[in-house]
N, C-alpha and C positions, 0 to 999 in steps of 0.2 A: 171223661176217660181217666181210668185209674192208672197210676204209674206202673203197677204190676202187669197190666195188660200188654205192654210192649216188650216184656222180657221172655226169652225162651228158657224154660226151666226143666222140661222133661228130658231125662237121659236118653230115652229112645228117640225122641225128635232130634236131639243134638247128634247122636250117632248116625242117624239117617241123613242128616244134612251134610255131615262130613263125608259120608260114602257116596251119596248120589247127587249132591249139589254141585253147582258150578264153582269155579275157582278163579280168583284174580290175585296176582302177586304184585304188591307195591313195595316200595323201599321200607323195610322194617315192619310191614303189615301184610298178612295173608287174609284174604276175604273169601269166605265160602257163602254162597247164596243159593236159594231155591225158591221158586214160585209156589205159592200155596193157594188153597181154596178158602182160606180164612178171610175174614172181612178186614183184617188189619195187617200191617207189616210189623215184624218183631226183630229184636236185636239181642245178641249175646257178645260181650267183650271178655275175652279170656287171654291168658298169658302162658308161655312155656315155663317150665320149672326154673330156668336160669334167670328169670326176671325176679330179682330180690327187692324187698322193700315194699311193705304193704301200703305205705303212705303214697308212694309214686303210683302203684297199681290202682289204688282207689281214685286218685286224681285223674288218671287217664280214663278210667271207667266212667267217671262222672262227666268228663268233657265229651266223650263219645255219646253217652246217653242224652245229654242236653242238646247236642247238635242234632241227633236223630229225632228227638222230640220236637225240635223247631222245624225240621224238614218233614215231619210226619204228614202234614196236610198235602204235601206234594206227592207223597207215596200212596195216597188213599186208594187210587184205582189199580195199583200194581200188585199189592199183597205179596211181598217178598220177605223171607226170613234171612237175616244176615248173621254170620259169625265172624267177628274180627279177632284174629290172633295177633296180638301186639308184641313185638320183640323189644328188648332193652334199649336199642338205639333210638326208639321213638318215645322214651320215657318223658322227655320234656316237650311233648307235642303241645302246640298252642291251639286255642279254640278256632282261630282263623284257618290254620292248617287242616284241622279235622273237617271244618265246614267245606273247604275247597275239595278235600279228598272225597267226602260224601257226595258232593255234586258230581264229580267226575265218575265215581262208581255208579251212581244212579244212571247217568247217561250211558255208561258202558253196559250195564245190565239191560237197559231198555234196548240197545242195539243188538245184543245177543239174543234177546227174546224174539225179535222180529225176523 
């Protein structure tokens, strides 16, 4: 599996996910999700304009992608696209926090589908 294959890049797909996708609000993070017919789950980590500092943004993005990549096997049968909008209060998020958050989001999304 290539690293690129788990990223959402198309502007049309991103806009569609924001409009028609489900929504979960967590402390400092908004999650948009949508079930797809693709064979894989994909992710996009983005930030509002008020989130300054490229180093912090890139670190948060890296942590989210790594956690998602490790949980990728658990999402194989579900095929969900996720957009995480991360706010400045979550700039110092740790790997363990993100892993726990993704686990809870996975469970919540599965419950909402059924």
